[in-house]
C-alpha positions as CSV (number, residue, x, y, z in Angstrom):
1,M,151.5,-32.8,37.5
2,S,152.8,-31.3,34.1
3,K,150.6,-31.0,30.6
4,S,151.7,-34.3,29.2
5,T,151.7,-35.9,32.0
6,N,148.0,-35.3,32.2
7,L,147.5,-36.2,28.6
8,F,149.1,-39.1,29.1
9,W,146.6,-40.4,31.8
10,K,144.1,-39.6,30.0
11,G,144.9,-41.0,27.0
12,V,145.8,-44.7,29.4
13,L,142.1,-43.7,30.9
14,K,140.3,-43.4,27.3
15,Y,141.8,-46.8,26.0
16,I,141.3,-48.4,29.8
17,S,137.3,-47.5,29.2
18,I,137.0,-48.8,25.8
19,G,138.5,-51.9,26.5
20,I,136.4,-52.5,29.4
21,A,133.4,-51.6,27.1
22,V,134.3,-53.9,24.3
23,F,134.9,-56.9,26.7
24,L,131.2,-56.0,28.2
25,F,129.8,-55.9,24.9
26,F,131.2,-59.6,24.1
27,Y,130.3,-61.0,27.4
28,P,127.5,-59.1,28.8
29,A,126.9,-62.0,31.2
30,Y,129.3,-60.0,33.4
31,V,127.1,-57.3,33.9
32,Y,123.7,-59.1,34.0
33,R,125.2,-61.3,37.2
34,L,125.6,-57.8,38.9
35,I,121.6,-56.7,37.8
36,Y,119.5,-59.5,37.2
37,P,119.7,-61.9,40.3
38,Y,117.9,-59.4,42.2
39,I,115.0,-58.3,39.8
40,F,114.6,-61.8,38.6
41,G,115.8,-64.1,41.4
42,K,114.7,-64.6,44.9
43,P,117.3,-64.9,47.8
44,I,117.7,-68.8,49.1
45,E,119.3,-70.0,52.2
46,G,121.6,-73.1,52.3
47,R,124.9,-74.0,49.9
48,L,124.7,-76.1,47.1
49,Q,125.9,-79.4,47.1
50,I,127.0,-81.1,44.0
51,S,124.8,-84.2,43.1
52,S,126.4,-87.7,43.4
53,E,124.0,-88.4,40.4
54,D,121.2,-87.1,38.6
55,Y,117.5,-88.0,39.4
56,F,114.8,-89.1,37.2
57,S,111.0,-89.5,37.7
58,D,107.8,-90.0,36.5
59,L,105.9,-88.1,35.3
60,E,101.4,-88.1,36.3
61,N,99.5,-86.9,33.6
62,P,102.0,-85.1,31.4
63,Q,100.4,-83.0,29.1
64,D,101.8,-80.9,25.8
65,I,103.3,-77.7,26.4
66,R,102.9,-75.1,23.8
67,I,106.0,-72.9,23.1
68,K,105.5,-69.7,20.8
69,T,108.0,-67.8,19.8
70,S,108.9,-64.8,17.4
71,K,109.1,-67.0,14.6
72,M,107.0,-70.3,14.9
73,T,105.1,-72.3,17.5
74,F,106.8,-75.7,19.2
75,I,105.0,-78.5,20.7
76,A,106.9,-79.6,24.2
77,S,105.6,-83.3,25.2
78,P,106.7,-84.2,28.8
79,K,108.7,-88.0,29.2
80,V,109.9,-87.6,33.1
81,K,111.0,-85.3,35.5
82,Y,115.0,-84.4,36.0
83,S,116.7,-83.1,38.6
84,V,120.6,-82.4,39.3
85,T,123.2,-79.8,40.7
86,G,126.2,-79.9,38.8
87,K,129.2,-77.8,38.0
88,V,128.7,-75.9,34.9
89,A,132.0,-77.4,32.5
90,Y,130.8,-75.1,29.2
91,V,128.2,-72.5,27.9
92,E,127.2,-72.3,24.5
93,R,124.9,-69.4,23.6
94,Y,123.1,-68.9,20.6
95,S,120.5,-66.1,21.2
96,G,122.4,-62.9,21.0
97,W,123.3,-61.5,17.4
98,W,126.9,-62.1,17.6
99,E,126.5,-65.7,18.7
100,K,124.1,-65.7,15.9
101,F,127.2,-64.6,13.5
102,A,129.7,-66.8,15.1
103,H,128.1,-69.7,14.9
104,G,126.9,-69.2,10.9
105,Y,123.4,-69.8,9.5
106,D,122.1,-73.5,9.3
107,A,118.2,-73.8,8.5
108,S,117.5,-77.1,11.2
109,H,120.2,-75.6,14.0
110,T,118.4,-71.9,13.3
111,L,114.9,-73.8,14.9
112,Y,116.5,-75.2,17.8
113,N,117.4,-71.3,18.9
114,Y,113.7,-70.2,18.4
115,F,113.3,-72.3,21.9
116,S,116.2,-72.7,23.4
117,P,118.7,-69.9,23.6
118,L,121.5,-71.9,25.5
119,D,123.2,-75.4,25.6
120,L,125.0,-76.1,29.3
121,T,127.2,-79.0,29.5
122,L,127.5,-80.1,33.5
123,V,129.1,-82.5,35.5
124,Y,128.6,-84.1,38.9
125,G,129.4,-87.2,40.8
126,P,133.0,-88.1,40.7
127,L,133.7,-85.8,37.5
128,A,132.9,-82.7,39.6
129,N,136.1,-83.2,42.2
130,K,138.6,-81.0,41.2
131,E,141.3,-83.2,40.0
132,K,139.6,-84.8,37.7
133,Y,137.6,-82.5,36.2
134,Q,141.1,-80.5,35.7
135,L,141.9,-83.6,33.5
136,I,139.2,-82.5,31.0
137,T,139.0,-80.1,28.4
138,F,135.4,-79.2,27.4
139,E,134.4,-77.6,23.8
140,H,131.2,-77.4,22.1
141,E,130.3,-77.6,18.9
142,Y,127.1,-76.4,17.6
143,R,124.7,-78.3,19.9
144,T,127.2,-80.7,20.7
145,A,129.8,-81.0,23.6
146,K,133.2,-82.3,23.0
147,L,136.1,-83.1,25.2
148,T,139.6,-84.1,25.7
149,Y,141.0,-86.3,28.7
150,P,143.6,-88.6,29.5
151,P,141.9,-92.5,28.9
152,S,144.4,-93.5,32.2
153,L,143.5,-91.3,34.5
154,I,139.5,-91.5,33.2
155,K,136.9,-93.8,33.0
156,Y,134.5,-93.7,30.2
157,G,131.9,-95.0,32.4
158,D,132.5,-92.2,34.3
159,L,131.9,-89.4,31.6
160,I,129.2,-91.7,30.5
161,N,126.9,-91.3,34.2
162,Y,128.4,-87.9,35.4
163,L,128.1,-85.2,32.4
164,N,125.4,-84.3,30.3
165,N,125.0,-82.0,27.6
166,Y,121.7,-79.9,27.9
167,H,119.4,-78.0,25.8
168,I,117.9,-75.6,28.2
169,I,114.2,-74.2,27.1
170,P,113.3,-71.5,30.0
171,A,109.6,-71.8,31.7
172,N,109.3,-68.1,31.7
173,N,110.9,-64.9,31.5
174,R,112.6,-65.4,35.3
175,I,114.3,-68.7,33.6
176,R,115.4,-66.9,30.4
177,R,117.0,-64.3,32.5
178,V,118.9,-66.3,34.4
179,L,120.4,-68.1,31.9
180,D,122.1,-64.9,30.6
181,T,124.1,-64.8,33.8
182,I,125.5,-68.3,34.0
183,L,129.3,-69.0,33.8
184,T,132.1,-71.4,33.6
185,N,132.4,-73.3,36.9
186,D,129.3,-72.2,38.5
187,T,127.7,-74.5,40.6
188,L,123.6,-74.6,40.1
189,Y,120.4,-76.9,40.3
190,I,118.4,-77.1,37.3
191,E,115.3,-79.0,37.4
192,G,112.4,-79.3,34.8
193,M,111.0,-82.0,32.3
194,L,113.1,-83.8,29.6
195,V,110.8,-83.1,26.8
196,N,110.5,-84.1,22.8
197,I,110.0,-81.3,20.1
198,S,107.5,-80.6,17.2
199,A,106.5,-78.0,15.1
200,V,103.4,-77.5,14.5
201,E,103.5,-75.8,11.4
202,E,106.3,-75.9,8.3
203,P,109.0,-76.8,8.1
204,R,108.4,-79.7,10.2
205,F,110.7,-80.0,12.9
206,F,111.4,-83.1,15.6
207,L,113.7,-83.3,18.3
208,K,113.9,-86.4,20.2
209,T,115.7,-86.2,24.4
210,G,117.3,-88.7,25.8
211,L,116.1,-90.2,28.7
212,R,118.5,-92.5,30.5
213,H,122.5,-92.3,30.4
214,N,124.4,-94.6,27.7
215,Q,121.7,-93.5,24.8
216,W,122.7,-93.1,21.5
217,H,121.3,-91.5,18.5
218,E,120.5,-93.4,15.9
219,E,121.6,-91.2,13.2
220,L,125.1,-90.0,12.5
221,Y,126.6,-86.5,13.6
222,G,129.7,-85.6,12.3
223,G,130.8,-88.6,11.2
224,N,129.9,-90.8,14.4
225,Y,126.8,-92.0,16.4
226,A,127.1,-89.4,19.7
227,P,125.5,-89.8,22.8
228,M,121.7,-87.8,23.2
229,C,121.7,-84.6,24.7
230,F,118.7,-84.3,27.0
231,V,115.9,-81.5,26.2
232,L,115.3,-79.9,29.3
233,Y,112.3,-77.6,29.8
234,T,113.5,-75.9,32.3
235,T,111.4,-74.6,35.5
236,K,113.4,-73.9,38.3
237,I,117.4,-72.8,38.8
238,I,118.8,-71.7,41.8
239,M,122.5,-70.6,41.5
240,N,124.6,-68.0,44.1
241,H,121.9,-68.3,46.7
242,R,119.3,-66.8,44.5
243,V,116.1,-69.1,42.8
244,Y,114.6,-68.6,39.6
245,E,111.2,-70.2,39.0
């Protein structure tokens, strides 16, 4: 191999390495997926089957949960047990410096970030079928799921009953770490409690969870009344043959 050819390939490898490094810097989930399952998860047999519906059940003697963060302390007030196995339609992260820069600064939204580092949009039931799923374009605008779909082919009732946006609150560090590995199109089982959130100290803050489908905010969001998201204090996740709890 001539000297000039050798220099050419060294240059190519250099730029490929830089490209890979930049990609992983902005999308570290691909690295975490290779490491975190073996540190924070436990192997589990069986294959997940997407739910035909999500599941709600009553809590016996629910107790408030105190959530201490680096900046503030919050109280999570459990309302009902909740679980579902769904397909991840969208992931929005708020914990890294890049995500914080990309979303900009807003005082009330920043309070969300202290206790909920990630939003998930999940679909299940008929919406998880490949034919319907591919017809929907999923987007996200700070804590709010947005979709574009053909009304002639997708029933609005299906969107209400088989799609949810979740503000995820990890119950422990194992749950917190698996959140860093979740990507669009993953299938996962998620379990926990739907909770209302309030701040212990100033600034005052209150976030009310949805407790059923077709439940709407009483206030306008972006000029519209929006379906309520599920604020999920997450105690268990199963994904890629690993359980985190």
